[in-house]
VOPAGU-535988 format. One record per residue: residue number from 0; x, y, z of N, C-alpha, C in turn. Coordinates in steps of 0.05 Angstrom, whole numbers, plus 5000, padded with zeros to 4 digits. Example, Ala and Ser with C-alpha at 12.3 -4.5 7.8 and 13.67 -1.06 7.14 Angstrom:
BEGIN
atom resi = 0	n_X = 5264	n_Y = 4886	n_Z = 5156	ca_X = 5246	ca_Y = 4910	ca_Z = 5156	c_X = 5264	c_Y = 4934	c_Z = 5156
atom resi = 1	n_X = 5257	n_Y = 4955	n_Z = 5142	ca_X = 5273	ca_Y = 4979	ca_Z = 5143	c_X = 5258	c_Y = 5001	c_Z = 5157
***
This chain:
BEGIN
atom resi = 0	n_X = 5778	n_Y = 5941	n_Z = 5025	ca_X = 5773	ca_Y = 5920	ca_Z = 5006	c_X = 5794	c_Y = 5899	c_Z = 5009
atom resi = 1	n_X = 5785	n_Y = 5873	n_Z = 5008	ca_X = 5803	ca_Y = 5851	ca_Z = 5012	c_X = 5813	c_Y = 5841	c_Z = 4985
atom resi = 2	n_X = 5838	n_Y = 5834	n_Z = 4984	ca_X = 5849	ca_Y = 5822	ca_Z = 4960	c_X = 5838	c_Y = 5794	c_Z = 4956
atom resi = 3	n_X = 5835	n_Y = 5785	n_Z = 4931	ca_X = 5824	ca_Y = 5759	ca_Z = 4925	c_X = 5845	c_Y = 5738	c_Z = 4920
atom resi = 4	n_X = 5869	n_Y = 5745	n_Z = 4920	ca_X = 5891	ca_Y = 5725	ca_Z = 4917	c_X = 5887	c_Y = 5707	c_Z = 4893
atom resi = 5	n_X = 5887	n_Y = 5717	n_Z = 4870	ca_X = 5886	ca_Y = 5701	ca_Z = 4846	c_X = 5860	c_Y = 5703	c_Z = 4831
atom resi = 6	n_X = 5843	n_Y = 5720	n_Z = 4838	ca_X = 5819	ca_Y = 5725	ca_Z = 4822	c_X = 5794	c_Y = 5709	c_Z = 4831
atom resi = 7	n_X = 5796	n_Y = 5693	n_Z = 4852	ca_X = 5772	ca_Y = 5679	ca_Z = 4862	c_X = 5767	c_Y = 5653	c_Z = 4846
atom resi = 8	n_X = 5743	n_Y = 5642	n_Z = 4849	ca_X = 5735	ca_Y = 5617	ca_Z = 4836	c_X = 5729	c_Y = 5622	c_Z = 4807
atom resi = 9	n_X = 5740	n_Y = 5605	n_Z = 4789	ca_X = 5734	ca_Y = 5609	ca_Z = 4760	c_X = 5705	c_Y = 5601	c_Z = 4754
atom resi = 10	n_X = 5695	n_Y = 5608	n_Z = 4731	ca_X = 5667	ca_Y = 5604	ca_Z = 4723	c_X = 5659	c_Y = 5574	c_Z = 4724
atom resi = 11	n_X = 5677	n_Y = 5556	n_Z = 4715	ca_X = 5670	ca_Y = 5528	ca_Z = 4716	c_X = 5667	c_Y = 5518	c_Z = 4745
atom resi = 12	n_X = 5683	n_Y = 5529	n_Z = 4763	ca_X = 5681	ca_Y = 5521	ca_Z = 4791	c_X = 5654	c_Y = 5529	c_Z = 4802
atom resi = 13	n_X = 5644	n_Y = 5552	n_Z = 4795	ca_X = 5617	ca_Y = 5561	ca_Z = 4805	c_X = 5595	c_Y = 5542	c_Z = 4793
atom resi = 14	n_X = 5599	n_Y = 5534	n_Z = 4768	ca_X = 5579	ca_Y = 5516	ca_Z = 4755	c_X = 5578	c_Y = 5489	c_Z = 4769
atom resi = 15	n_X = 5602	n_Y = 5478	n_Z = 4774	ca_X = 5604	ca_Y = 5452	ca_Z = 4788	c_X = 5593	c_Y = 5454	c_Z = 4816
atom resi = 16	n_X = 5598	n_Y = 5475	n_Z = 4830	ca_X = 5588	ca_Y = 5479	ca_Z = 4857	c_X = 5557	c_Y = 5480	c_Z = 4857
atom resi = 17	n_X = 5546	n_Y = 5495	n_Z = 4838	ca_X = 5516	ca_Y = 5497	ca_Z = 4836	c_X = 5504	c_Y = 5470	c_Z = 4828
atom resi = 18	n_X = 5516	n_Y = 5456	n_Z = 4809	ca_X = 5506	ca_Y = 5430	ca_Z = 4800	c_X = 5508	c_Y = 5409	c_Z = 4823
atom resi = 19	n_X = 5530	n_Y = 5409	n_Z = 4838	ca_X = 5533	ca_Y = 5391	ca_Z = 4860	c_X = 5513	c_Y = 5396	c_Z = 4882
atom resi = 20	n_X = 5507	n_Y = 5421	n_Z = 4887	ca_X = 5488	ca_Y = 5428	ca_Z = 4908	c_X = 5460	c_Y = 5419	c_Z = 4900
atom resi = 21	n_X = 5453	n_Y = 5424	n_Z = 4874	ca_X = 5426	ca_Y = 5415	ca_Z = 4865	c_X = 5424	c_Y = 5385	c_Z = 4865
atom resi = 22	n_X = 5445	n_Y = 5371	n_Z = 4858	ca_X = 5445	ca_Y = 5342	ca_Z = 4858	c_X = 5441	c_Y = 5332	c_Z = 4887
atom resi = 23	n_X = 5456	n_Y = 5343	n_Z = 4906	ca_X = 5453	ca_Y = 5335	ca_Z = 4934	c_X = 5425	c_Y = 5340	c_Z = 4944
atom resi = 24	n_X = 5414	n_Y = 5363	n_Z = 4937	ca_X = 5387	ca_Y = 5370	ca_Z = 4946	c_X = 5367	c_Y = 5350	c_Z = 4934
atom resi = 25	n_X = 5370	n_Y = 5343	n_Z = 4909	ca_X = 5352	ca_Y = 5324	ca_Z = 4896	c_X = 5354	c_Y = 5296	c_Z = 4909
atom resi = 26	n_X = 5378	n_Y = 5287	n_Z = 4915	ca_X = 5382	ca_Y = 5262	ca_Z = 4929	c_X = 5368	c_Y = 5262	c_Z = 4956
atom resi = 27	n_X = 5371	n_Y = 5283	n_Z = 4971	ca_X = 5359	ca_Y = 5285	ca_Z = 4997	c_X = 5328	c_Y = 5284	c_Z = 4996
atom resi = 28	n_X = 5317	n_Y = 5299	n_Z = 4976	ca_X = 5288	ca_Y = 5299	ca_Z = 4973	c_X = 5277	c_Y = 5272	c_Z = 4965
atom resi = 29	n_X = 5290	n_Y = 5260	n_Z = 4945	ca_X = 5281	ca_Y = 5233	ca_Z = 4936	c_X = 5283	c_Y = 5213	c_Z = 4959
atom resi = 30	n_X = 5305	n_Y = 5214	n_Z = 4974	ca_X = 5308	ca_Y = 5196	ca_Z = 4997	c_X = 5287	c_Y = 5200	c_Z = 5018
atom resi = 31	n_X = 5280	n_Y = 5225	n_Z = 5024	ca_X = 5259	ca_Y = 5231	ca_Z = 5044	c_X = 5232	c_Y = 5221	c_Z = 5035
atom resi = 32	n_X = 5226	n_Y = 5225	n_Z = 5009	ca_X = 5200	ca_Y = 5215	ca_Z = 4999	c_X = 5199	c_Y = 5185	c_Z = 4999
atom resi = 33	n_X = 5221	n_Y = 5172	n_Z = 4991	ca_X = 5222	ca_Y = 5142	ca_Z = 4991	c_X = 5219	c_Y = 5131	c_Z = 5020
atom resi = 34	n_X = 5233	n_Y = 5144	n_Z = 5039	ca_X = 5231	ca_Y = 5135	ca_Z = 5067	c_X = 5202	c_Y = 5139	c_Z = 5078
atom resi = 35	n_X = 5190	n_Y = 5161	n_Z = 5070	ca_X = 5163	ca_Y = 5166	ca_Z = 5079	c_X = 5143	c_Y = 5146	c_Z = 5068
atom resi = 36	n_X = 5146	n_Y = 5139	n_Z = 5043	ca_X = 5128	ca_Y = 5119	ca_Z = 5031	c_X = 5133	c_Y = 5091	c_Z = 5043
atom resi = 37	n_X = 5158	n_Y = 5085	n_Z = 5048	ca_X = 5165	ca_Y = 5059	ca_Z = 5059	c_X = 5154	c_Y = 5055	c_Z = 5087
atom resi = 38	n_X = 5156	n_Y = 5076	n_Z = 5103	ca_X = 5147	ca_Y = 5074	ca_Z = 5131	c_X = 5117	c_Y = 5076	c_Z = 5134
atom resi = 39	n_X = 5104	n_Y = 5088	n_Z = 5115	ca_X = 5075	ca_Y = 5092	ca_Z = 5118	c_X = 5059	c_Y = 5071	c_Z = 5104
atom resi = 40	n_X = 5072	n_Y = 5051	n_Z = 5092	ca_X = 5058	ca_Y = 5029	ca_Z = 5079	c_X = 5042	c_Y = 5013	c_Z = 5099
atom resi = 41	n_X = 5016	n_Y = 5010	n_Z = 5094	ca_X = 5000	ca_Y = 4994	ca_Z = 5112	c_X = 4999	c_Y = 4965	c_Z = 5102
atom resi = 42	n_X = 5003	n_Y = 4947	n_Z = 5120	ca_X = 5002	ca_Y = 4919	ca_Z = 5113	c_X = 4973	c_Y = 4910	c_Z = 5113
atom resi = 43	n_X = 4964	n_Y = 4897	n_Z = 5091	ca_X = 4936	ca_Y = 4889	ca_Z = 5090	c_X = 4931	c_Y = 4866	c_Z = 5110
atom resi = 44	n_X = 4908	n_Y = 4866	n_Z = 5121	ca_X = 4900	ca_Y = 4845	ca_Z = 5140	c_X = 4895	c_Y = 4819	c_Z = 5125
atom resi = 45	n_X = 4904	n_Y = 4797	n_Z = 5136	ca_X = 4899	ca_Y = 4772	ca_Z = 5122	c_X = 4869	c_Y = 4766	c_Z = 5120
atom resi = 46	n_X = 4861	n_Y = 4758	n_Z = 5096	ca_X = 4832	ca_Y = 4753	ca_Z = 5092	c_X = 4827	c_Y = 4723	c_Z = 5096
atom resi = 47	n_X = 4805	n_Y = 4718	n_Z = 5109	ca_X = 4797	ca_Y = 4690	ca_Z = 5113	c_X = 4785	c_Y = 4680	c_Z = 5088
atom resi = 48	n_X = 4788	n_Y = 4654	n_Z = 5082	ca_X = 4777	ca_Y = 4643	ca_Z = 5057	c_X = 4746	c_Y = 4646	c_Z = 5057
atom resi = 49	n_X = 4736	n_Y = 4651	n_Z = 5033	ca_X = 4707	ca_Y = 4654	ca_Z = 5030	c_X = 4694	c_Y = 4626	c_Z = 5028
atom resi = 50	n_X = 4682	n_Y = 4618	n_Z = 5050	ca_X = 4667	ca_Y = 4593	ca_Z = 5050	c_X = 4638	c_Y = 4598	c_Z = 5042
atom resi = 51	n_X = 4624	n_Y = 4578	n_Z = 5033	ca_X = 4596	ca_Y = 4582	ca_Z = 5027	c_X = 4579	c_Y = 4592	c_Z = 5051
atom resi = 52	n_X = 4586	n_Y = 4582	n_Z = 5074	ca_X = 4572	ca_Y = 4591	ca_Z = 5098	c_X = 4577	c_Y = 4621	c_Z = 5104
atom resi = 53	n_X = 4602	n_Y = 4629	n_Z = 5100	ca_X = 4609	ca_Y = 4657	ca_Z = 5105	c_X = 4595	c_Y = 4676	c_Z = 5084
atom resi = 54	n_X = 4594	n_Y = 4667	n_Z = 5059	ca_X = 4581	ca_Y = 4682	ca_Z = 5038	c_X = 4551	c_Y = 4685	c_Z = 5044
atom resi = 55	n_X = 4539	n_Y = 4663	n_Z = 5052	ca_X = 4510	ca_Y = 4665	ca_Z = 5059	c_X = 4505	c_Y = 4683	c_Z = 5083
atom resi = 56	n_X = 4523	n_Y = 4681	n_Z = 5103	ca_X = 4519	ca_Y = 4698	ca_Z = 5126	c_X = 4522	c_Y = 4728	c_Z = 5119
atom resi = 57	n_X = 4541	n_Y = 4734	n_Z = 5101	ca_X = 4545	ca_Y = 4762	ca_Z = 5092	c_X = 4521	c_Y = 4772	c_Z = 5076
atom resi = 58	n_X = 4511	n_Y = 4755	n_Z = 5059	ca_X = 4487	ca_Y = 4763	ca_Z = 5043	c_X = 4463	c_Y = 4768	c_Z = 5061
atom resi = 59	n_X = 4460	n_Y = 4751	n_Z = 5081	ca_X = 4437	ca_Y = 4754	ca_Z = 5100	c_X = 4441	c_Y = 4779	c_Z = 5117
atom resi = 60	n_X = 4466	n_Y = 4785	n_Z = 5124	ca_X = 4471	ca_Y = 4809	ca_Z = 5140	c_X = 4466	c_Y = 4835	c_Z = 5124
atom resi = 61	n_X = 4472	n_Y = 4834	n_Z = 5098	ca_X = 4467	ca_Y = 4857	ca_Z = 5080	c_X = 4437	c_Y = 4860	c_Z = 5073
atom resi = 62	n_X = 4422	n_Y = 4839	n_Z = 5079	ca_X = 4393	ca_Y = 4841	ca_Z = 5073	c_X = 4386	c_Y = 4831	c_Z = 5045
atom resi = 63	n_X = 4405	n_Y = 4818	n_Z = 5031	ca_X = 4400	ca_Y = 4808	ca_Z = 5004	c_X = 4382	c_Y = 4784	c_Z = 5005
atom resi = 64	n_X = 4383	n_Y = 4768	n_Z = 5026	ca_X = 4366	ca_Y = 4745	ca_Z = 5028	c_X = 4353	c_Y = 4746	c_Z = 5056
atom resi = 65	n_X = 4329	n_Y = 4734	n_Z = 5058	ca_X = 4315	ca_Y = 4734	ca_Z = 5083	c_X = 4323	c_Y = 4710	c_Z = 5100
atom resi = 66	n_X = 4311	n_Y = 4709	n_Z = 5124	ca_X = 4318	ca_Y = 4688	ca_Z = 5143	c_X = 4310	c_Y = 4661	c_Z = 5133
atom resi = 67	n_X = 4287	n_Y = 4658	n_Z = 5121	ca_X = 4278	ca_Y = 4632	ca_Z = 5111	c_X = 4296	c_Y = 4622	c_Z = 5088
atom resi = 68	n_X = 4302	n_Y = 4640	n_Z = 5069	ca_X = 4320	ca_Y = 4633	ca_Z = 5047	c_X = 4348	c_Y = 4626	c_Z = 5057
atom resi = 69	n_X = 4357	n_Y = 4641	n_Z = 5077	ca_X = 4383	ca_Y = 4635	ca_Z = 5089	c_X = 4384	c_Y = 4607	c_Z = 5102
atom resi = 70	n_X = 4363	n_Y = 4601	n_Z = 5117	ca_X = 4362	ca_Y = 4574	ca_Z = 5130	c_X = 4361	c_Y = 4552	c_Z = 5109
atom resi = 71	n_X = 4344	n_Y = 4556	n_Z = 5088	ca_X = 4342	ca_Y = 4536	ca_Z = 5067	c_X = 4368	c_Y = 4532	c_Z = 5053
atom resi = 72	n_X = 4382	n_Y = 4554	n_Z = 5045	ca_X = 4407	ca_Y = 4551	ca_Z = 5031	c_X = 4429	c_Y = 4540	c_Z = 5048
atom resi = 73	n_X = 4429	n_Y = 4547	n_Z = 5074	ca_X = 4449	ca_Y = 4536	ca_Z = 5092	c_X = 4445	c_Y = 4506	c_Z = 5095
atom resi = 74	n_X = 4420	n_Y = 4497	n_Z = 5096	ca_X = 4415	ca_Y = 4468	ca_Z = 5098	c_X = 4425	c_Y = 4454	c_Z = 5073
atom resi = 75	n_X = 4422	n_Y = 4467	n_Z = 5049	ca_X = 4432	ca_Y = 4455	ca_Z = 5024	c_X = 4462	c_Y = 4454	c_Z = 5025
atom resi = 76	n_X = 4475	n_Y = 4474	n_Z = 5034	ca_X = 4504	ca_Y = 4475	ca_Z = 5035	c_X = 4514	c_Y = 4454	c_Z = 5055
atom resi = 77	n_X = 4502	n_Y = 4452	n_Z = 5078	ca_X = 4510	ca_Y = 4432	ca_Z = 5098	c_X = 4506	c_Y = 4404	c_Z = 5087
atom resi = 78	n_X = 4484	n_Y = 4399	n_Z = 5073	ca_X = 4478	ca_Y = 4373	ca_Z = 5062	c_X = 4498	c_Y = 4366	c_Z = 5040
atom resi = 79	n_X = 4505	n_Y = 4386	n_Z = 5023	ca_X = 4525	ca_Y = 4381	ca_Z = 5002	c_X = 4552	c_Y = 4376	c_Z = 5014
atom resi = 80	n_X = 4558	n_Y = 4389	n_Z = 5036	ca_X = 4584	ca_Y = 4384	ca_Z = 5050	c_X = 4586	c_Y = 4357	c_Z = 5062
atom resi = 81	n_X = 4564	n_Y = 4346	n_Z = 5072	ca_X = 4564	ca_Y = 4319	ca_Z = 5084	c_X = 4567	c_Y = 4299	c_Z = 5062
atom resi = 82	n_X = 4555	n_Y = 4303	n_Z = 5039	ca_X = 4557	ca_Y = 4283	ca_Z = 5017	c_X = 4584	c_Y = 4283	c_Z = 5004
atom resi = 83	n_X = 4597	n_Y = 4306	n_Z = 5003	ca_X = 4623	ca_Y = 4306	ca_Z = 4990	c_X = 4645	c_Y = 4296	c_Z = 5008
atom resi = 84	n_X = 4641	n_Y = 4297	n_Z = 5035	ca_X = 4661	ca_Y = 4288	ca_Z = 5054	c_X = 4662	c_Y = 4257	c_Z = 5055
atom resi = 85	n_X = 4641	n_Y = 4244	n_Z = 5047	ca_X = 4642	ca_Y = 4214	ca_Z = 5048	c_X = 4651	c_Y = 4202	c_Z = 5023
***
């Protein structure tokens, strides 16, 4: 049996050692989670502005409007664009 030379670590020392270990573990876990979230963030693709022509093309592609209605509405949009530009 080995002598302990003064009785070993007191009770408060054990408490501080355990609290320090838990604090360090918590800091490491929070840091790892924050780093994971930061590096996995996806940057959104820049969206092009919604022009009337683009909206009509999307509606026609989804089948909400037919070819004739698309052509008629596109002509109205183009005509309105010519009048507002002058």
